[in-house]
C-alpha positions in Angstrom: -6.3 15.9 14.4 -6.2 19.6 14.2 -8.1 20.1 10.9 -11.3 18.5 12.3 -11.4 16.0 9.4 -11.0 12.4 10.4 -8.7 10.5 8.1 -8.9 6.7 7.7 -5.6 5.0 6.8 -4.2 8.3 5.6 -6.8 8.6 2.9 -9.0 11.7 2.8 -12.5 10.2 2.7 -14.4 13.5 2.0 -16.3 13.5 -1.3 -14.5 15.3 -4.1 -16.2 17.9 -6.2 -14.6 19.0 -9.5 -15.3 22.6 -10.5 -14.6 23.6 -14.1 -14.8 27.5 -14.1 -12.5 30.1 -15.4 -13.5 32.9 -13.1 -11.1 32.6 -10.2 -13.2 34.5 -7.7 -16.2 32.3 -8.3 -14.1 29.2 -7.9 -12.8 30.5 -4.6 -16.3 31.2 -3.3 -17.4 27.8 -4.4 -14.4 26.2 -2.8 -15.0 27.9 0.6 -18.7 26.7 0.5 -17.9 23.2 -0.4 -15.0 22.8 2.0 -17.3 24.0 4.8 -19.9 21.4 3.6 -17.2 18.7 4.1 -16.0 18.3 0.6 -12.6 18.3 -1.1 -12.4 20.5 -4.2 -10.5 20.2 -7.4 -10.6 23.1 -9.8 -10.0 23.3 -13.6 -9.9 26.5 -15.6 -11.3 24.9 -18.8 -12.6 21.7 -20.2 -9.2 20.3 -21.1 -8.1 20.6 -17.5 -11.4 19.1 -16.3 -11.0 16.0 -18.6 -7.4 15.6 -17.4 -8.5 15.8 -13.7 -11.1 13.1 -14.4 -8.3 10.7 -15.5 -6.8 10.9 -12.0 -9.7 10.8 -9.6 -13.5 10.3 -9.8 -15.5 13.1 -8.2 -18.8 12.7 -6.4 -20.1 15.4 -8.8 -19.0 18.0 -11.3 -19.8 21.6 -11.7 -19.3 23.0 -15.2 -19.5 26.6 -16.5 -20.4 26.9 -20.1 -18.3 29.9 -21.2 -14.7 28.9 -20.7 -11.6 29.2 -22.9 -10.5 26.3 -25.1 -13.0 23.4 -24.6 -16.2 25.0 -23.4 -18.5 23.4 -20.8 -21.0 21.9 -23.3 -18.3 20.1 -25.2 -16.8 19.0 -22.0 -20.1 17.7 -20.8 -20.5 15.8 -24.1 -17.1 14.2 -23.7 -17.8 13.1 -20.2 -21.1 11.6 -20.9 -19.9 9.7 -23.9 -17.4 7.8 -21.8 -19.1 4.8 -20.0 -16.7 5.0 -17.0 -17.7 8.7 -16.4 -21.3 9.0 -17.6 -22.9 8.3 -14.2 -21.1 11.1 -12.5 -23.7 13.9 -11.8 -22.9 17.0 -13.8 -24.3 20.4 -12.8 -24.1 23.1 -15.4 -23.7 26.3 -13.3 -23.5 29.2 -15.7 -24.6 32.7 -16.4 -25.8 31.6 -19.8 -29.6 31.6 -19.8 -30.3 30.9 -23.4 -32.8 28.1 -24.3 -30.5 26.7 -26.9 -27.7 26.1 -24.4 -30.2 24.6 -21.9 -31.5 22.2 -24.5 -28.1 21.2 -25.6 -27.0 20.6 -22.0 -30.1 18.3 -21.6 -29.3 16.5 -24.8 -25.7 15.9 -23.7 -26.9 14.5 -20.4 -26.5 17.3 -17.8 -28.1 16.3 -14.5 -28.9 19.9 -13.6 -28.8 23.4 -15.2 -28.4 26.1 -12.6 -28.1 29.8 -13.4 -25.5 31.7 -11.4 -27.2 34.6 -9.5 -25.4 38.0 -9.9 -25.8 38.6 -6.2 -22.9 37.1 -4.2 -25.1 36.1 -1.3 -27.6 34.3 -3.5 -24.7 32.7 -5.5 -23.4 31.1 -2.2 -26.8 29.9 -1.3 -27.2 28.3 -4.8 -23.8 26.6 -4.5 -24.7 25.3 -1.0 -28.1 24.1 -2.1 -26.6 22.3 -5.1 -23.9 20.7 -3.0 -26.4 19.6 -0.4 -28.7 18.1 -3.0 -26.0 16.1 -4.9 -24.3 14.8 -1.7 -27.2 14.2 0.7 -30.5 14.1 -1.1 -29.8 12.5 -4.5 -29.3 8.8 -4.2 -27.4 6.5 -6.6 -25.9 3.0 -6.4 -22.5 3.9 -5.0 -23.8 6.6 -2.7 -27.0 6.1 -0.8 -28.4 5.9 2.7 -29.0 2.4 4.1 -32.4 0.8 3.7 -33.0 0.8 7.5 -32.9 4.6 7.4 -35.7 4.9 4.8 -39.4 4.9 5.3 -41.5 2.6 3.0 
């Protein structure tokens, strides 16, 4: 086991994160962060690729940029959340768009989080790590939660 990742029955058990982002350098930075956090990463350059990826495998959560060619992030979000089989997947809008109209539309369409991308690369990496940590370790949902004996009542 040279990679340090334990595989059970030949299946990669690490959580999958889908990133829909057209800026290749940002995708690469997010991918490095998430892989170090123990995730697998699938990348899509636009909404159409993201929707196609969702037909193949269900991610633990999705990161969507708003400004992408073709189907933008808000339309992709709307299409994801209108499908009963996908609507419970957490979707994080991670974008440079800080307009109130876009934030309101994202909330209306069912975004679980709206995160602004910091211009500073170091802060950007911290934001990606914090978001990944939250959605994979802090946020609890039916198919992914800590056992009751580990909780304090």
